[in-house]
C-alpha positions as CSV (number, residue, x, y, z in Angstrom):
1,M,0.0,-0.1,0.1
2,D,1.0,3.7,-0.7
3,R,2.2,5.5,2.4
4,S,0.1,8.4,1.7
5,F,-3.1,6.3,1.6
6,L,-2.0,4.7,5.1
7,I,-1.7,8.3,6.1
8,S,-5.1,9.3,4.9
9,I,-6.8,6.3,6.5
10,G,-5.3,7.3,9.8
11,I,-6.4,11.1,9.4
12,A,-9.8,9.5,8.5
13,A,-10.0,7.3,11.6
14,I,-8.5,10.0,14.1
15,S,-11.3,12.8,12.8
16,C,-14.0,10.2,13.0
17,V,-13.1,9.6,16.5
18,V,-12.7,13.2,17.3
19,E,-16.4,13.8,15.6
20,A,-17.9,11.3,17.8
21,Y,-16.6,12.8,21.1
22,C,-17.2,16.2,20.0
23,A,-21.0,15.1,19.1
24,R,-21.7,14.4,22.5
25,L,-20.9,17.8,23.9
26,K,-23.3,20.3,25.3
27,N,-23.3,22.5,22.3
28,P,-24.1,20.9,18.8
29,I,-21.8,23.3,16.9
30,W,-18.8,21.3,18.0
31,G,-19.8,18.0,16.8
32,G,-20.6,19.5,13.3
33,I,-17.4,21.4,12.6
34,I,-15.7,18.3,11.3
35,P,-18.6,17.2,9.0
36,L,-18.9,20.8,7.8
37,L,-15.3,21.0,6.8
38,V,-15.3,17.5,5.2
39,L,-18.4,18.8,3.0
40,A,-16.5,22.1,2.2
41,A,-13.5,20.2,1.3
42,S,-15.6,17.7,-0.8
43,I,-17.3,20.8,-2.7
44,Y,-13.9,22.3,-3.4
45,I,-11.9,19.1,-4.6
46,L,-14.8,18.3,-7.0
47,A,-15.5,21.8,-8.1
48,T,-11.7,22.7,-8.9
49,G,-10.9,19.4,-10.6
50,R,-8.6,18.1,-8.0
51,I,-9.9,15.0,-8.4
52,A,-11.8,14.0,-11.9
53,F,-15.7,14.7,-11.3
54,R,-16.9,10.9,-12.1
55,L,-19.9,9.4,-10.7
56,T,-17.7,7.0,-8.5
57,S,-15.7,9.7,-7.0
58,F,-19.0,11.6,-6.4
59,I,-20.6,8.5,-4.9
60,I,-17.6,8.3,-2.4
61,F,-17.7,11.7,-1.2
62,L,-21.4,11.4,-0.9
63,F,-21.1,8.4,1.3
64,L,-18.3,10.1,3.2
65,N,-20.3,13.0,3.7
66,L,-23.4,11.0,4.9
67,V,-21.9,8.7,7.1
68,L,-20.1,11.8,9.0
69,W,-23.5,13.9,9.0
70,E,-25.6,10.3,10.5
71,G,-22.9,10.0,13.0
72,W,-23.5,13.6,14.2
73,I,-27.3,13.3,14.2
74,T,-27.4,10.3,15.9
75,S,-24.7,11.6,18.6
76,R,-27.2,14.5,19.1
77,E,-30.0,12.4,19.7
78,K,-28.6,10.1,21.9
79,Y,-27.5,13.1,24.2
80,K,-30.7,14.7,24.0
81,K,-32.3,11.4,25.3
82,K,-29.8,11.5,28.1
83,Q,-30.4,15.0,29.1
84,K,-34.1,14.2,29.3
85,A,-33.6,10.9,31.2
86,E,-31.8,12.9,33.6
87,L,-34.3,15.7,33.8
88,D,-37.0,13.2,34.5
89,K,-34.7,11.8,37.2
90,M,-34.6,15.1,38.8
91,K,-38.3,15.8,38.7
92,A,-38.9,12.4,40.2
93,Q,-36.6,12.9,42.9
94,D,-38.4,16.3,43.6
95,L,-41.6,14.8,44.0
96,D,-40.5,12.3,46.4
97,D,-38.8,15.1,48.4
98,S,-42.1,17.2,48.5
99,K,-44.0,13.9,49.5
100,E,-41.8,13.4,52.4
101,K,-42.0,17.1,53.4
102,E,-45.7,16.9,53.5
103,S,-46.0,13.7,55.5
104,L,-43.8,15.4,57.9
105,K,-46.0,18.1,58.3
106,E,-49.0,15.8,58.9
107,K,-47.2,14.3,62.0
């Protein structure tokens, strides 16, 4: 295998790991930075002719972008579910605390 190909695979793997971590952060913008950069780079590469615009190259760039955006969307949905579960847990705890206070006042 070509050395530049292996370096490209390594960079892609690292960026996917970083993107997955950033997408789980509170602010959704952090997780969207890498997919936006990849989208912009894909458009630039195909528009300037750095890679010949063929159906296969278009499909490869499309697949790459779809995978990154799908990962970002999935991570955001997981974050929202986790946040909602924590909020529901806190509400349940508050209800239990208020019931205990009322029972103590009655005694």
